C-alpha positions as CSV (number, residue, x, y, z in Angstrom):
1,M,21.5,31.8,13.8
2,N,22.2,32.4,10.0
3,K,25.4,32.7,7.8
4,N,26.7,35.5,9.1
5,E,26.1,34.8,12.1
6,L,28.2,31.7,12.3
7,I,30.7,33.4,10.2
8,S,31.1,36.0,12.9
9,S,30.6,33.5,15.3
10,I,34.1,31.6,13.7
11,A,35.9,34.7,13.0
12,S,35.1,35.6,17.1
13,E,36.5,32.0,18.0
14,T,39.0,31.6,16.1
15,G,40.8,35.0,15.6
16,L,40.4,35.2,11.8
17,T,38.8,37.3,9.7
18,K,35.4,37.5,9.0
19,A,36.9,37.1,4.6
20,D,39.3,34.5,6.0
21,S,36.1,32.6,8.3
22,A,33.6,32.9,5.0
23,K,36.0,31.2,2.9
24,A,36.6,28.0,5.7
25,L,32.4,27.7,6.1
26,D,32.2,27.9,2.3
27,A,35.2,25.5,1.7
28,F,32.9,23.2,4.4
29,L,29.8,23.0,2.5
30,S,30.7,22.0,-1.1
31,S,33.2,19.2,0.4
32,V,30.2,17.8,2.5
33,S,28.1,18.2,-0.5
34,Y,30.8,16.4,-2.9
35,A,31.1,13.8,-0.8
36,L,27.6,13.5,-0.6
37,K,26.7,13.5,-4.2
38,K,29.3,10.9,-4.8
39,G,27.5,8.7,-1.7
40,D,30.5,9.0,0.6
41,E,29.4,9.4,4.3
42,I,31.0,12.4,6.5
43,R,31.7,11.3,10.5
44,L,32.4,14.1,12.2
45,V,33.0,12.4,15.6
46,G,31.7,13.9,18.7
47,F,29.6,15.8,15.8
48,G,27.9,13.5,13.9
49,T,27.5,12.2,10.9
50,F,25.8,13.3,7.1
51,S,25.0,10.4,4.5
52,V,22.5,10.1,1.5
53,A,19.7,7.6,1.9
54,Q,17.6,6.7,-0.5
55,R,13.6,7.5,-0.8
56,S,11.3,5.5,-3.0
57,A,8.5,6.9,-4.8
58,T,4.6,6.9,-3.3
59,T,2.1,8.8,-3.8
60,A,0.0,11.1,-1.6
61,R,-3.3,13.1,-1.6
62,N,-3.7,16.7,-2.5
63,P,-5.2,17.5,0.3
64,R,-7.5,20.7,-1.5
65,T,-8.5,18.8,-4.6
66,G,-8.3,15.4,-3.6
67,A,-5.9,14.1,-6.0
68,T,-3.5,11.6,-6.1
69,I,0.2,12.3,-7.0
70,K,2.9,10.7,-7.5
71,I,6.5,11.2,-5.6
72,P,9.1,10.4,-7.5
73,A,11.9,8.4,-5.8
74,R,15.1,10.4,-4.6
75,K,18.3,10.5,-2.7
76,Q,17.8,12.9,1.2
77,A,21.0,14.4,2.8
78,K,20.7,13.1,6.8
79,F,21.8,13.9,9.9
80,K,22.6,12.3,13.0
81,A,23.7,14.1,15.5
82,G,26.8,12.4,17.4
83,K,27.0,11.3,21.3
84,A,29.2,14.4,22.4
85,L,26.2,16.7,20.6
86,Q,23.6,15.2,21.8
87,N,24.5,15.6,25.4
88,S,25.6,19.1,24.8
89,V,22.3,20.2,23.8
90,N,20.7,18.4,26.6
91,N,23.2,19.7,29.3
92,K,24.7,16.7,30.3
93,K,28.4,16.4,31.1
């Protein structure tokens, strides 16, 4: 499902127009991005948790040339599915 299909699905589920659904989705995405940039964690009970993890610097090898590459430390967005979402995906009640 891509963004346009998600907007259409939201519109059909809620009765909102596609334009209003697009605004709602964009607002959700920007709110999540802003909170993660601040280092906050977002918990949606039953759905999952968005968080930020710190990855340390590491070295890797270019498989083509064999040269060593340094990968800098960085932050990474993570999502952990909640129990209700996991059960839904696995067809459990």
